[in-house]
C-alpha positions in Angstrom: 74.5 -42.6 127.1 71.9 -39.9 127.1 70.7 -38.3 123.8 68.7 -35.3 125.3 70.0 -33.0 127.9 66.7 -32.8 129.8 66.9 -36.6 130.4 70.2 -36.4 132.3 69.4 -37.6 135.9 71.3 -34.6 137.3 68.8 -32.3 135.5 65.6 -34.3 135.3 64.0 -33.2 138.5 64.8 -29.5 138.0 62.5 -26.9 136.6 63.3 -25.8 133.0 64.8 -22.4 134.1 67.2 -24.1 136.5 68.2 -26.7 133.9 69.0 -24.0 131.4 71.0 -22.0 134.0 73.0 -25.1 135.1 73.7 -26.1 131.5 74.7 -22.6 130.5 77.1 -22.4 133.5 78.6 -25.8 132.7 79.2 -24.7 129.0 81.5 -22.0 130.3 84.1 -24.6 131.0 87.2 -24.0 128.9 87.5 -25.3 125.4 89.7 -28.3 125.0 91.6 -29.8 122.1 89.4 -32.9 122.0 86.3 -30.6 121.5 87.9 -29.2 118.4 88.8 -32.7 117.1 85.2 -34.0 117.6 83.9 -30.9 115.9 86.3 -31.2 113.0 85.4 -34.9 112.6 81.7 -34.2 112.6 81.9 -31.3 110.2 84.1 -33.4 107.9 81.5 -36.2 107.9 78.7 -33.6 107.1 80.7 -31.8 104.4 81.9 -35.1 102.9 78.4 -36.4 102.7 77.2 -33.2 101.1 79.9 -33.2 98.5 79.4 -36.9 97.9 75.7 -36.3 97.3 76.5 -33.5 94.8 79.4 -34.8 92.8 79.5 -38.6 92.9 76.2 -39.9 91.6 75.4 -37.9 88.5 72.1 -39.7 88.0 71.0 -39.8 91.6 67.5 -38.3 91.9 67.3 -35.3 94.2 64.4 -36.9 96.1 66.7 -39.8 97.1 69.9 -37.8 97.7 68.3 -35.0 99.8 66.6 -37.3 102.3 69.9 -39.3 102.7 71.8 -36.0 103.3 69.2 -34.8 105.8 69.3 -38.1 107.7 73.1 -37.9 108.0 73.0 -34.3 109.1 70.2 -34.8 111.6 72.0 -37.9 112.9 75.1 -36.0 113.4 73.1 -33.4 115.3 72.1 -36.1 117.7 75.6 -37.3 118.0 76.8 -33.8 118.8 74.2 -33.6 121.6 75.3 -36.9 123.0 78.9 -35.8 122.9 78.1 -32.5 124.6 76.2 -34.4 127.3 79.1 -36.7 127.8 81.5 -33.8 128.1 79.4 -31.5 130.4 77.6 -34.1 132.6 80.4 -34.3 135.2 80.5 -30.5 135.3 76.7 -30.3 135.8 77.1 -32.9 138.6 79.8 -30.8 140.3 77.7 -27.6 140.0 74.6 -29.3 141.3 76.6 -30.5 144.3 77.5 -26.9 145.1 81.0 -26.8 143.6 
């Protein structure tokens, strides 16, 4: 699994402008129900973590709670990138082959 889009083998040897063009073209693929479900799950985790950090531990110091929340949100951002790569990599491969 790749975590950064510029590390995908199909895009690694291309100049940055061509990478961006191919990636933008691949993202025009129609929206699917599974995309919505992944988005809902990830947003649910982020919102749930935020609410838990606010309401559950009344005596939790902000300097402990805030870094925990940031780590969760940033980790979810990486997860979103990995899921997008997983979703769009076959499309990029097809576009690169001329289809």
